C-alpha positions as a Markdown table, in Angstrom:
| # | Residue | x | y | z |
|---|---|---|---|---|
| 1 | Unk | -0.2 | 0.0 | 0.0 |
| 2 | Unk | 1.3 | 3.7 | -0.6 |
| 3 | Unk | 0.5 | 4.6 | 3.1 |
| 4 | Unk | 1.7 | 3.2 | 6.2 |
| 5 | Unk | -1.0 | 3.6 | 7.7 |
| 6 | Unk | 0.4 | 1.5 | 11.6 |
| 7 | Unk | 2.8 | 4.5 | 11.3 |
| 8 | Unk | -0.5 | 6.5 | 11.7 |
| 9 | Unk | -2.4 | 5.0 | 14.3 |
| 10 | Unk | 0.5 | 5.0 | 16.7 |
| 11 | Unk | 0.6 | 8.7 | 16.4 |
| 12 | Unk | -3.0 | 9.3 | 16.2 |
| 13 | Unk | -4.3 | 7.2 | 19.2 |
| 14 | Unk | -5.2 | 9.7 | 21.9 |
| 15 | Unk | -3.1 | 8.3 | 24.7 |
| 16 | Unk | -4.6 | 9.8 | 27.9 |
| 17 | Unk | -8.4 | 9.1 | 27.1 |
| 18 | Unk | -11.7 | 10.5 | 29.3 |
| 19 | Unk | -13.7 | 6.9 | 30.1 |
| 20 | Unk | -16.3 | 8.7 | 31.3 |
| 21 | Unk | -18.8 | 10.5 | 29.3 |
| 22 | Unk | -19.5 | 14.4 | 29.7 |
| 23 | Unk | -21.9 | 15.4 | 32.3 |
| 24 | Unk | -24.1 | 17.1 | 30.2 |
| 25 | Unk | -27.4 | 15.7 | 31.4 |
| 26 | Unk | -29.6 | 18.2 | 32.9 |
| 27 | Unk | -30.4 | 17.8 | 36.5 |
| 28 | Unk | -33.4 | 19.4 | 38.0 |
| 29 | Unk | -32.7 | 20.8 | 41.8 |
| 30 | Unk | -34.0 | 18.2 | 43.5 |
| 31 | Unk | -31.7 | 15.5 | 41.8 |
| 32 | Unk | -28.8 | 17.7 | 42.7 |
| 33 | Unk | -29.7 | 18.8 | 46.0 |
| 34 | Unk | -29.8 | 14.7 | 46.6 |
| 35 | Unk | -26.4 | 13.9 | 45.2 |
| 36 | Unk | -25.3 | 16.9 | 47.5 |
| 37 | Unk | -26.8 | 15.5 | 50.9 |
| 38 | Unk | -25.8 | 11.7 | 50.4 |
| 39 | Unk | -22.0 | 13.5 | 49.6 |
| 40 | Unk | -22.2 | 15.1 | 53.0 |
| 41 | Unk | -23.0 | 12.1 | 54.4 |
| 42 | Unk | -19.7 | 10.0 | 52.9 |
| 43 | Unk | -21.3 | 8.4 | 50.4 |
| 44 | Unk | -18.4 | 8.0 | 47.7 |
| 45 | Unk | -20.2 | 7.6 | 44.8 |
| 46 | Unk | -22.2 | 10.4 | 45.5 |
| 47 | Unk | -19.2 | 12.5 | 45.8 |
| 48 | Unk | -17.5 | 11.1 | 42.4 |
| 49 | Unk | -20.6 | 12.4 | 40.8 |
| 50 | Unk | -20.9 | 15.9 | 42.8 |
| 51 | Unk | -17.2 | 16.3 | 41.8 |
| 52 | Unk | -18.6 | 16.0 | 37.4 |
| 53 | Unk | -21.2 | 18.2 | 38.4 |
| 54 | Unk | -18.6 | 20.8 | 39.8 |
| 55 | Unk | -16.0 | 20.0 | 37.6 |
| 56 | Unk | -18.6 | 20.6 | 34.2 |
| 57 | Unk | -21.2 | 23.2 | 35.9 |
| 58 | Unk | -23.9 | 21.0 | 35.7 |
| 59 | Unk | -26.9 | 22.0 | 38.5 |
| 60 | Unk | -24.2 | 24.2 | 40.3 |
| 61 | Unk | -22.1 | 26.7 | 39.8 |
| 62 | Unk | -18.6 | 25.7 | 37.9 |
| 63 | Unk | -16.3 | 25.0 | 40.8 |
| 64 | Unk | -12.8 | 23.1 | 40.1 |
| 65 | Unk | -11.0 | 23.4 | 43.5 |
| 66 | Unk | -14.8 | 21.6 | 44.7 |
| 67 | Unk | -14.3 | 18.8 | 42.2 |
| 68 | Unk | -10.8 | 18.4 | 42.8 |
| 69 | Unk | -11.0 | 17.6 | 46.9 |
| 70 | Unk | -14.5 | 15.5 | 46.2 |
| 71 | Unk | -12.4 | 13.4 | 43.3 |
| 72 | Unk | -9.5 | 13.2 | 46.1 |
| 73 | Unk | -12.8 | 11.9 | 48.8 |
| 74 | Unk | -14.0 | 9.5 | 46.3 |
| 75 | Unk | -10.6 | 8.1 | 45.3 |
| 76 | Unk | -9.5 | 7.7 | 49.2 |
| 77 | Unk | -12.4 | 5.4 | 49.2 |
| 78 | Unk | -11.6 | 3.3 | 46.3 |
| 79 | Unk | -13.9 | 4.7 | 43.2 |
| 80 | Unk | -11.8 | 3.6 | 40.3 |
| 81 | Unk | -13.6 | 6.2 | 38.1 |
| 82 | Unk | -12.0 | 8.9 | 41.0 |
| 83 | Unk | -8.8 | 7.8 | 41.0 |
| 84 | Unk | -8.9 | 7.6 | 37.0 |
| 85 | Unk | -10.2 | 11.1 | 36.8 |
| 86 | Unk | -7.3 | 12.3 | 39.0 |
| 87 | Unk | -4.9 | 10.5 | 37.1 |
| 88 | Unk | -5.6 | 12.0 | 34.2 |
| 89 | Unk | -6.0 | 15.2 | 35.7 |
| 90 | Unk | -2.3 | 14.8 | 37.1 |
| 91 | Unk | -1.0 | 13.6 | 34.0 |
| 92 | Unk | -2.7 | 16.8 | 32.2 |
| 93 | Unk | -2.2 | 19.1 | 34.9 |
| 94 | Unk | -5.5 | 20.6 | 34.5 |
| 95 | Unk | -6.4 | 22.7 | 37.5 |
| 96 | Unk | -3.5 | 21.7 | 39.0 |
| 97 | Unk | 0.4 | 21.0 | 38.9 |
| 98 | Unk | 1.2 | 18.6 | 36.1 |
| 99 | Unk | 2.7 | 15.6 | 38.2 |
| 100 | Unk | 3.2 | 12.7 | 36.3 |
| 101 | Unk | 4.3 | 10.5 | 39.4 |
| 102 | Unk | 0.8 | 11.4 | 40.9 |
| 103 | Unk | -0.7 | 10.8 | 37.8 |
| 104 | Unk | 0.5 | 6.7 | 37.7 |
| 105 | Unk | -0.3 | 6.3 | 41.3 |
| 106 | Unk | -3.8 | 7.6 | 40.5 |
| 107 | Unk | -3.9 | 5.0 | 37.4 |
| 108 | Unk | -2.0 | 2.1 | 39.0 |
| 109 | Unk | -4.9 | 2.4 | 41.8 |
| 110 | Unk | -8.0 | 2.3 | 39.1 |
| 111 | Unk | -5.8 | -0.5 | 37.3 |
| 112 | Unk | -5.9 | -2.7 | 40.0 |
| 113 | Unk | -9.4 | -2.2 | 40.3 |
| 114 | Unk | -10.2 | -3.6 | 36.5 |
| 115 | Unk | -10.5 | 0.3 | 35.1 |
| 116 | Unk | -9.5 | -0.5 | 31.3 |
| 117 | Unk | -8.6 | 3.1 | 30.7 |
| 118 | Unk | -6.4 | 3.3 | 33.4 |
| 119 | Unk | -4.7 | -0.1 | 32.2 |
| 120 | Unk | -4.1 | 1.7 | 29.3 |
| 121 | Unk | -2.9 | 5.1 | 30.2 |
| 122 | Unk | -0.9 | 3.3 | 32.8 |
| 123 | Unk | 0.9 | 0.9 | 29.9 |
| 124 | Unk | 1.6 | 3.5 | 28.2 |
| 125 | Unk | 3.5 | 5.5 | 30.6 |
| 126 | Unk | 5.4 | 2.6 | 31.4 |
| 127 | Unk | 6.4 | 2.2 | 27.9 |
| 128 | Unk | 7.3 | 5.6 | 27.8 |
| 129 | Unk | 8.4 | 6.5 | 31.1 |
| 130 | Unk | 6.0 | 9.0 | 32.1 |
| 131 | Unk | 6.3 | 9.2 | 36.3 |
| 132 | Unk | 7.5 | 5.7 | 36.9 |
| 133 | Unk | 10.8 | 3.7 | 35.4 |
| 134 | Unk | 10.6 | 2.5 | 31.9 |
| 135 | Unk | 9.7 | -0.9 | 31.6 |
| 136 | Unk | 8.8 | -2.6 | 28.7 |
| 137 | Unk | 7.6 | -5.7 | 30.5 |
| 138 | Unk | 5.0 | -3.6 | 32.5 |
| 139 | Unk | 3.8 | -1.7 | 29.2 |
| 140 | Unk | 2.4 | -4.6 | 27.6 |
| 141 | Unk | 1.3 | -6.2 | 31.0 |
| 142 | Unk | -1.3 | -3.3 | 31.1 |
| 143 | Unk | -2.2 | -2.3 | 27.9 |
| 144 | Unk | -2.8 | -6.2 | 27.3 |
| 145 | Unk | -4.9 | -6.1 | 30.4 |
| 146 | Unk | -7.0 | -3.4 | 28.8 |
| 147 | Unk | -7.4 | -4.8 | 25.4 |
| 148 | Unk | -8.5 | -8.2 | 27.3 |
| 149 | Unk | -11.6 | -5.7 | 28.4 |
| 150 | Unk | -12.3 | -4.8 | 24.9 |
| 151 | Unk | -11.1 | -1.2 | 25.0 |
| 152 | Unk | -10.1 | -1.1 | 21.7 |
| 153 | Unk | -7.8 | 2.1 | 22.1 |
| 154 | Unk | -5.9 | -0.6 | 23.7 |
| 155 | Unk | -6.2 | -3.5 | 21.4 |
| 156 | Unk | -5.0 | -0.5 | 18.2 |
| 157 | Unk | -2.1 | 0.5 | 20.0 |
| 158 | Unk | -0.8 | -3.2 | 21.2 |
| 159 | Unk | -1.3 | -4.2 | 17.7 |
| 160 | Unk | 0.9 | -1.2 | 16.5 |
| 161 | Unk | 3.0 | -2.4 | 19.6 |
| 162 | Unk | 3.4 | -6.4 | 18.0 |
| 163 | Unk | 3.7 | -4.7 | 14.4 |
| 164 | Unk | 6.8 | -2.5 | 14.9 |
| 165 | Unk | 8.2 | -4.5 | 18.1 |
| 166 | Unk | 8.1 | -1.5 | 20.3 |
| 167 | Unk | 8.1 | -3.0 | 24.1 |
| 168 | Unk | 7.8 | -6.7 | 22.8 |
| 169 | Unk | 8.9 | -9.1 | 20.0 |
| 170 | Unk | 7.7 | -7.9 | 17.0 |
| 171 | Unk | 5.5 | -10.5 | 15.5 |
| 172 | Unk | 2.9 | -9.6 | 12.9 |
| 173 | Unk | 0.3 | -12.6 | 13.6 |
| 174 | Unk | -0.2 | -10.7 | 17.2 |
| 175 | Unk | -1.0 | -7.6 | 15.4 |
| 176 | Unk | -3.3 | -8.7 | 13.3 |
| 177 | Unk | -4.9 | -10.7 | 16.6 |
| 178 | Unk | -5.4 | -7.3 | 18.0 |
| 179 | Unk | -6.2 | -5.1 | 15.5 |
| 180 | Unk | -8.7 | -7.7 | 14.3 |
| 181 | Unk | -10.5 | -7.6 | 17.6 |
| 182 | Unk | -10.4 | -3.7 | 17.5 |
| 183 | Unk | -11.9 | -4.1 | 13.9 |
| 184 | Unk | -14.8 | -6.2 | 14.7 |
| 185 | Unk | -15.6 | -3.8 | 17.1 |
| 186 | Unk | -16.6 | -1.3 | 14.0 |
| 187 | Unk | -13.5 | 0.6 | 14.7 |
| 188 | Unk | -12.7 | 2.2 | 11.3 |
| 189 | Unk | -8.9 | 2.6 | 11.8 |
| 190 | Unk | -8.6 | -1.0 | 12.9 |
| 191 | Unk | -10.4 | -2.1 | 9.9 |
| 192 | Unk | -8.4 | -0.2 | 7.4 |
| 193 | Unk | -4.8 | -1.1 | 9.3 |
| 194 | Unk | -6.6 | -5.2 | 9.0 |
| 195 | Unk | -7.1 | -4.2 | 5.3 |
| 196 | Unk | -3.2 | -3.5 | 4.9 |
| 197 | Unk | -2.2 | -6.5 | 6.8 |
| 198 | Unk | -4.4 | -8.7 | 4.6 |
| 199 | Unk | -3.3 | -6.4 | 1.5 |
| 200 | Unk | 0.6 | -7.4 | 2.2 |
| 201 | Unk | 0.2 | -10.8 | 3.8 |
| 202 | Unk | 1.9 | -10.1 | 6.8 |
| 203 | Unk | 0.6 | -12.0 | 9.6 |
| 204 | Unk | -1.8 | -13.8 | 7.6 |
| 205 | Unk | -1.8 | -14.9 | 4.3 |
| 206 | Unk | -2.1 | -12.1 | 1.7 |
| 207 | Unk | -5.5 | -12.1 | 0.9 |
| 208 | Unk | -6.6 | -9.2 | -1.7 |
| 209 | Unk | -10.5 | -10.0 | -1.5 |
| 210 | Unk | -10.1 | -10.3 | 2.1 |
| 211 | Unk | -8.3 | -6.7 | 2.3 |
| 212 | Unk | -11.1 | -5.1 | -0.2 |
| 213 | Unk | -13.5 | -6.6 | 2.9 |
| 214 | Unk | -12.3 | -4.5 | 5.5 |
| 215 | Unk | -11.7 | -1.6 | 3.6 |
| 216 | Unk | -15.0 | -1.5 | 2.4 |
| 217 | Unk | -16.5 | -1.5 | 5.9 |
| 218 | Unk | -14.3 | 1.6 | 6.9 |
| 219 | Unk | -15.2 | 3.2 | 3.5 |
| 220 | Unk | -18.7 | 3.2 | 4.4 |
| 221 | Unk | -18.3 | 4.2 | 7.6 |
| 222 | Unk | -16.9 | 7.7 | 5.5 |
| 223 | Unk | -13.4 | 6.8 | 6.5 |
| 224 | Unk | -11.2 | 9.2 | 3.3 |
| 225 | Unk | -8.0 | 6.8 | 3.6 |
| 226 | Unk | -10.3 | 3.9 | 3.3 |
| 227 | Unk | -12.3 | 5.2 | 0.3 |
| 228 | Unk | -9.0 | 5.9 | -1.3 |
| 229 | Unk | -7.9 | 2.5 | -1.0 |
| 230 | Unk | -11.2 | 1.1 | -2.3 |
| 231 | Unk | -10.8 | 3.3 | -5.3 |
| 232 | Unk | -7.5 | 1.8 | -5.8 |
| 233 | Unk | -8.2 | -1.7 | -5.6 |
| 234 | Unk | -11.1 | -1.5 | -8.6 |
| 235 | Unk | -8.8 | 0.6 | -10.8 |
| 236 | Unk | -5.7 | -2.1 | -10.0 |
| 237 | Unk | -8.3 | -5.2 | -10.3 |
| 238 | Unk | -6.9 | -6.8 | -7.3 |
| 239 | Unk | -9.4 | -8.6 | -5.2 |
| 240 | Unk | -12.1 | -7.3 | -7.4 |
| 241 | Unk | -12.9 | -6.9 | -11.0 |
| 242 | Unk | -11.1 | -4.3 | -12.4 |
| 243 | Unk | -13.6 | -1.3 | -12.3 |
| 244 | Unk | -12.6 | 2.5 | -13.4 |
| 245 | Unk | -16.3 | 3.7 | -12.9 |
| 246 | Unk | -16.1 | 2.3 | -9.4 |
| 247 | Unk | -12.7 | 3.3 | -9.0 |
| 248 | Unk | -13.6 | 7.0 | -9.7 |
| 249 | Unk | -16.9 | 6.7 | -7.6 |
| 250 | Unk | -14.8 | 5.7 | -4.5 |
| 251 | Unk | -11.7 | 8.2 | -5.4 |
| 252 | Unk | -14.7 | 11.0 | -5.5 |
| 253 | Unk | -15.5 | 10.2 | -2.1 |
| 254 | Unk | -12.0 | 10.6 | -0.9 |
| 255 | Unk | -11.5 | 13.5 | -3.1 |
| 256 | Unk | -14.1 | 15.5 | -1.4 |
| 257 | Unk | -12.8 | 15.1 | 1.8 |
| 258 | Unk | -9.1 | 16.6 | 0.7 |
| 259 | Unk | -7.3 | 13.4 | 0.3 |
| 260 | Unk | -4.7 | 14.1 | -1.6 |
| 261 | Unk | -4.0 | 10.6 | -3.1 |
| 262 | Unk | -7.2 | 10.4 | -4.5 |
| 263 | Unk | -7.8 | 13.4 | -6.2 |
| 264 | Unk | -4.7 | 12.5 | -7.9 |
| 265 | Unk | -6.2 | 9.3 | -9.2 |
| 266 | Unk | -9.5 | 11.1 | -10.7 |
| 267 | Unk | -7.1 | 13.2 | -12.6 |
| 268 | Unk | -5.2 | 10.0 | -13.8 |
| 269 | Unk | -8.7 | 8.6 | -14.7 |
| 270 | Unk | -9.7 | 11.8 | -16.2 |
| 271 | Unk | -6.6 | 12.1 | -18.3 |
| 272 | Unk | -6.9 | 8.6 | -19.3 |
| 273 | Unk | -10.2 | 8.6 | -20.0 |
| 274 | Unk | -10.7 | 5.4 | -18.0 |
| 275 | Unk | -14.4 | 5.3 | -16.4 |
| 276 | Unk | -15.4 | 8.9 | -17.5 |
| 277 | Unk | -14.7 | 10.9 | -20.8 |
| 278 | Unk | -11.1 | 12.2 | -21.2 |
| 279 | Unk | -10.7 | 15.3 | -20.6 |
| 280 | Unk | -7.2 | 16.5 | -19.8 |
| 281 | Unk | -8.5 | 20.3 | -18.4 |
| 282 | Unk | -10.4 | 18.4 | -15.5 |
| 283 | Unk | -7.8 | 16.1 | -15.2 |
| 284 | Unk | -5.3 | 19.1 | -14.8 |
| 285 | Unk | -7.7 | 20.5 | -11.7 |
| 286 | Unk | -7.3 | 17.2 | -10.1 |
| 287 | Unk | -3.3 | 17.0 | -10.3 |
| 288 | Unk | -3.9 | 20.9 | -9.0 |
| 289 | Unk | -5.7 | 19.7 | -5.9 |
| 290 | Unk | -3.4 | 17.1 | -5.0 |
| 291 | Unk | -0.5 | 19.4 | -5.5 |
| 292 | Unk | -2.0 | 21.4 | -2.8 |
| 293 | Unk | -2.3 | 19.0 | -0.6 |
| 294 | Unk | 1.8 | 18.0 | -1.0 |
| 295 | Unk | 1.3 | 15.0 | -3.4 |
| 296 | Unk | 4.5 | 15.2 | -5.8 |
| 297 | Unk | 3.0 | 13.3 | -8.2 |
| 298 | Unk | 0.3 | 15.9 | -8.5 |
| 299 | Unk | 2.5 | 18.6 | -8.9 |
| 300 | Unk | 4.6 | 16.7 | -11.8 |
| 301 | Unk | 1.5 | 15.7 | -13.4 |
| 302 | Unk | 0.4 | 19.5 | -13.2 |
| 303 | Unk | 3.0 | 20.9 | -15.0 |
| 304 | Unk | 3.2 | 18.0 | -17.8 |
| 305 | Unk | -0.2 | 19.0 | -18.8 |
| 306 | Unk | 0.4 | 22.9 | -18.4 |
| 307 | Unk | 3.9 | 22.7 | -20.8 |
| 308 | Unk | 1.0 | 20.7 | -23.1 |
| 309 | Unk | -1.0 | 23.8 | -22.9 |
| 310 | Unk | -4.0 | 22.5 | -20.9 |
């Protein structure tokens, strides 16, 4: 494939993920009063919920200090969500002085109770030596713990670890296994990467048809990379009968999202008259768009047509 998607996955994953949804459900005064009363009586879960209300200003005046104090109380009583949130706050420096060691401490408390996001984040901290000593074994252990619970971020990240041999022995079969787990949950990025593995024959027997199926799943979710790959497979006739019209349709969808490779592909189709009426002026237009998007072949093709008087 012309683009390295496993590299993109590793870089695009948000390492510190917020596991709890933003507290945007509107509560009435009576509901807030009940939570406050329970919190004042020492109910740990109520203290955690009230901390979120203060943090987001939902039903109460927004107050980060109050939110932090309540989070600490809930965390001390063993509420894993509170421990995780404190880890995230100290990791990112949200309204507190950034402290990666303290973040790791809170993540570990939550992780020990099976909190998947905390396990994932703790694994990343061990992998990179953030707030803890760098430890590949601990990194793999915690990321795998989260992945085994079905955490799609952890599954994708563990796949990239095995793909590149980052913190583990390189193993394409394991990379395929964990990427497939994430892809089966409907994650478009994982579906693309699994398609790449089948296309390249890494960790699996090379199978263009299977690659096409996974690209198609992601393409129908509107992913421009998958749309471009799908168009290219129809263009080349890999895993499917060659079909320039189908290639054009998928290239168009990706190109409309600004995908430079797809814009170049459309230019190629118009220049040759494949799947469309030949139109070198239109081809030049698409080559120009691809060039503007940083695709050098687009610049070269644009220049060639320009020199020919188009």
